[in-house]
C-alpha positions in Angstrom: 15.4 -4.7 -19.1 12.1 -6.5 -19.0 9.2 -4.7 -20.7 7.0 -3.1 -18.1 9.7 -3.3 -15.6 11.9 -0.7 -13.9 15.3 0.1 -12.5 16.2 3.1 -10.3 19.3 4.4 -8.5 18.7 6.3 -5.3 21.1 8.6 -3.6 20.4 10.6 -0.5 22.5 12.8 1.8 22.1 14.7 5.1 24.4 17.6 5.9 26.7 17.3 9.0 24.8 20.2 10.7 21.4 18.6 10.1 20.1 21.7 8.2 20.2 20.4 4.6 19.2 17.2 2.7 19.2 16.0 -0.8 17.6 13.1 -2.7 18.4 12.2 -6.3 16.8 9.3 -8.1 17.5 8.2 -11.7 14.7 6.0 -13.2 14.6 3.8 -16.2 11.0 2.7 -16.3 9.8 5.4 -14.0 7.7 3.6 -11.4 5.7 6.8 -10.5 5.1 8.0 -14.0 1.4 8.5 -15.0 2.5 8.1 -18.6 4.1 4.8 -18.1 1.1 3.6 -16.0 -1.3 4.6 -18.8 0.8 3.0 -21.5 0.8 -0.3 -19.5 -3.0 -0.1 -19.1 -3.6 0.4 -22.8 -1.1 -2.0 -24.3 -0.2 -4.3 -21.4 3.0 -4.2 -19.4 4.8 -6.7 -21.7 4.3 -4.4 -24.7 5.9 -1.2 -23.1 9.6 -0.7 -23.1 10.9 0.7 -19.8 13.5 2.8 -21.7 10.6 4.9 -23.2 10.0 6.3 -19.7 13.1 7.7 -18.1 13.4 10.5 -15.5 15.7 12.1 -13.0 14.1 13.3 -9.7 15.9 15.8 -7.5 14.6 17.1 -4.2 16.5 19.7 -2.1 15.6 20.6 1.4 17.0 23.3 3.8 15.7 24.2 7.2 13.9 27.6 7.1 14.1 27.9 3.3 12.1 26.9 0.3 13.3 23.6 -1.2 13.4 22.6 -4.8 11.9 19.6 -6.6 12.3 18.5 -10.2 11.2 15.5 -12.2 11.0 15.6 -16.0 10.2 12.4 -17.9 11.8 11.8 -21.2 11.8 9.1 -23.9 14.5 6.6 -25.0 16.4 9.1 -27.2 17.3 11.0 -23.9 18.9 7.9 -22.4 22.5 6.8 -22.7 24.2 4.0 -20.7 27.6 2.5 -20.3 29.2 0.4 -17.6 30.2 3.6 -15.7 27.8 6.2 -16.9 24.1 6.9 -17.0 22.8 10.0 -19.0 19.2 11.2 -18.8 18.6 14.4 -20.8 21.0 17.1 -19.6 22.1 15.3 -16.5 24.4 12.4 -15.9 25.7 10.0 -13.2 29.2 8.7 -13.7 31.9 6.9 -11.8 35.1 8.9 -11.8 37.8 7.0 -10.0 36.4 5.8 -6.7 33.6 8.4 -6.6 30.1 8.7 -8.1 29.7 12.1 -9.6 26.3 13.6 -10.5 26.4 16.5 -13.1 22.9 18.1 -12.8 21.0 20.6 -14.9 17.3 20.3 -14.2 14.2 22.5 -14.0 11.2 22.1 -11.8 7.5 23.2 -12.1 5.7 25.5 -11.9 8.1 28.4 -12.2 11.2 27.3 -14.1 13.2 30.6 -13.5 13.1 30.0 -9.8 13.4 26.3 -9.6 16.5 25.3 -11.5 19.0 22.8 -10.0 22.4 23.0 -11.5 25.8 21.8 -10.2 27.5 18.7 -9.0 27.2 16.1 -6.3 30.0 13.6 -5.4 29.4 10.5 -3.4 32.5 8.7 -1.9 31.7 5.2 -0.7 33.3 4.2 2.6 32.5 0.6 1.7 30.4 -1.3 -0.7 27.2 -3.1 0.3 26.0 -6.7 -0.4 27.7 -8.6 -3.3 24.4 -9.2 -5.0 20.8 -7.8 -5.0 18.4 -9.0 -2.2 15.0 -10.5 -3.0 12.2 -8.2 -1.7 9.0 -10.1 -2.5 10.0 -13.8 -2.3 9.9 -14.4 -6.1 13.0 -12.4 -7.0 10.8 -10.3 -9.3 11.7 -7.2 -7.3 15.2 -6.7 -6.0 17.0 -4.2 -3.8 20.8 -3.7 -3.9 22.4 -1.5 -1.2 25.4 -0.4 -3.2 27.1 2.1 -0.9 25.2 2.2 2.4 28.1 4.0 4.1 29.3 7.1 2.2 30.3 10.7 2.4 28.7 13.3 0.0 29.9 16.7 -1.3 27.2 19.0 -2.6 28.2 21.9 -4.8 25.1 23.5 -6.6 25.6 26.7 -8.4 21.8 27.0 -8.4 20.4 27.4 -5.8 23.9 28.2 -4.5 24.1 25.5 -1.8 27.4 23.9 -0.8 27.7 21.4 2.1 29.0 18.0 3.1 27.4 15.2 4.9 26.6 11.5 5.2 25.3 9.7 2.2 23.7 6.5 0.9 23.4 4.8 -2.5 21.2 1.9 -3.5 19.4 0.5 -6.5 16.0 -1.2 -7.1 15.1 -3.3 -10.1 12.0 -5.2 -11.1 10.7 -7.4 -13.9 7.1 -6.1 -13.5 5.4 -2.9 -12.3 6.2 -2.1 -8.7 2.5 -2.1 -7.8 2.2 -5.8 -8.9 4.5 -6.8 -6.1 3.6 -4.5 -3.3 0.6 -2.7 -1.8 2.7 -0.4 0.4 6.0 -0.1 2.3 7.9 1.8 4.9 11.6 2.3 4.4 14.3 4.0 6.5 18.1 4.4 6.5 20.4 6.1 9.0 24.1 6.6 9.8 24.8 4.9 13.1 28.2 6.6 13.5 30.9 7.8 11.2 31.5 4.5 9.4 28.4 2.4 10.0 24.8 2.5 8.8 21.5 0.6 9.0 18.5 0.1 6.7 15.0 -1.1 7.4 12.3 -2.3 5.0 8.7 -3.1 6.0 6.7 -4.1 2.9 3.2 -5.4 2.5 3.2 -7.8 -0.4 0.5 -7.6 -3.1 -0.2 -11.4 -2.9 -0.4 -11.3 0.9 2.1 -11.4 3.7 4.8 -9.1 5.0 8.5 -8.6 4.3 10.6 -7.1 7.1 14.4 -6.4 6.7 16.8 -4.8 9.2 20.4 -4.7 8.2 23.6 -3.1 9.6 26.5 -2.2 7.3 30.1 -1.4 8.4 33.0 0.3 6.6 34.5 -3.1 5.7 31.5 -4.0 3.6 30.1 -6.5 6.1 26.3 -6.8 6.3 24.8 -8.1 9.5 21.1 -8.8 10.0 19.5 -7.0 13.0 16.5 -8.1 15.0 13.9 -5.7 13.8 12.9 -3.4 16.7 9.3 -2.6 17.6 7.2 -0.9 14.9 5.9 2.6 16.0 3.2 4.7 14.4 4.1 8.2 13.3 1.5 11.0 12.7 -0.3 10.7 9.4 0.6 13.2 6.7 -1.5 16.0 5.4 -2.8 13.6 2.8 -3.7 11.2 5.6 -1.0 8.8 4.5 -0.1 6.4 7.3 3.5 6.3 8.5 5.4 3.9 10.8 9.0 3.2 11.6 10.9 0.8 13.8 12.9 1.9 16.8 14.1 0.8 20.2 11.4 0.9 22.8 13.7 2.8 25.1 13.4 5.9 22.9 10.2 5.9 20.8 10.6 7.3 17.3 9.7 10.9 16.8 8.9 12.8 13.6 11.3 15.8 13.1 10.1 17.0 9.7 8.0 16.0 6.7 10.1 16.7 3.7 7.7 15.6 1.0 4.0 15.2 1.3 2.2 13.7 -1.7 -1.1 11.7 -2.0 0.7 8.3 -2.2 4.2 9.1 -0.9 5.9 10.8 2.0 9.5 11.5 2.8 10.4 12.4 6.4 13.2 12.9 8.9 12.7 10.8 12.0 14.6 10.7 15.3 14.9 7.2 16.7 17.2 4.8 18.5 18.6 1.8 16.5 20.9 -0.8 18.0 21.2 1.4 21.1 22.3 4.5 19.2 20.3 7.7 18.6 19.9 8.4 14.9 18.3 10.8 12.5 16.8 8.6 9.8 15.7 9.3 6.3 12.3 7.7 6.0 9.7 7.1 3.3 6.2 5.8 3.2 4.7 4.5 -0.1 1.1 3.5 -0.8 0.8 1.9 -4.2 -2.9 1.3 -3.9 -3.2 5.1 -3.6 -0.9 5.6 -6.6 -3.2 3.5 -8.7 -6.3 5.7 -7.9 -7.5 7.6 -11.0 -7.6 10.9 -9.1 -3.9 10.5 -8.2 -3.0 9.7 -11.7 -4.8 12.8 -13.0 -2.7 15.0 -10.6 0.7 13.7 -11.4 1.4 15.3 -14.8 1.4 18.7 -13.1 4.4 17.6 -11.1 6.0 15.3 -13.7 6.0 16.9 -17.1 7.1 14.8 -20.1 9.4 15.9 -22.9 10.0 14.1 -26.1 13.8 14.0 -25.7 
């Protein structure tokens, strides 16, 4: 991997009853790490190995209950990689047959005894995505790869004792430079259109100027079809006054169902919308990298992202 760069693998799932959600992200070169950002400022991005800043982020949500959130950063000694396995500290992602299995054992701040996440998550792709990564910023320095945009997920967590099944999604992002060098902000959303189809939307504001808009539909045969991006609609700002927007058919304007994560520079939400004529419940994120670079935000992050030596 390029020094100062990053790679992450993102998995999310929504339960069939709509009451539970899960997001898991494995980072090599943690793009939201205050420690990685500080090291690049002091030494220059080209002098800092991405492998020195690895992390696994877990976020669990359930309607009417307290969720759980973990993200512990570690150094290169906590990282192991093979063609089929990624190990970060006590947790691992591994392909076993035709399923991706996450074996998880993580702790979250600020009360470790009440915020452990331990158990397994299995993702079963219904079809693979594009045969190669897609260029996000026009220079191929930042790339997105929808690996399994149509999937089923089984969640079996001994702690907090949650077991459910639902629709899932898996992708990967990789960059040869810090994420904030390529983008100022973006809006992203994905949704299952029916049992064996899904769609993804990207709206990115590039650092060097201009916009990048993607709207893609995936089917269970692995076919990817560009969609005409529907109209962009404004959603209510978050508690941190972070702007949010999402695309949706004009016949049914998008509507915010729930804010899952509300941070100074990032928000994760569930949004009702209509895409390609179908009503959907979309997983949605808003990211503001200008906010992320602010000193007051950097000073807050270690309280949510502790770092361990190994």
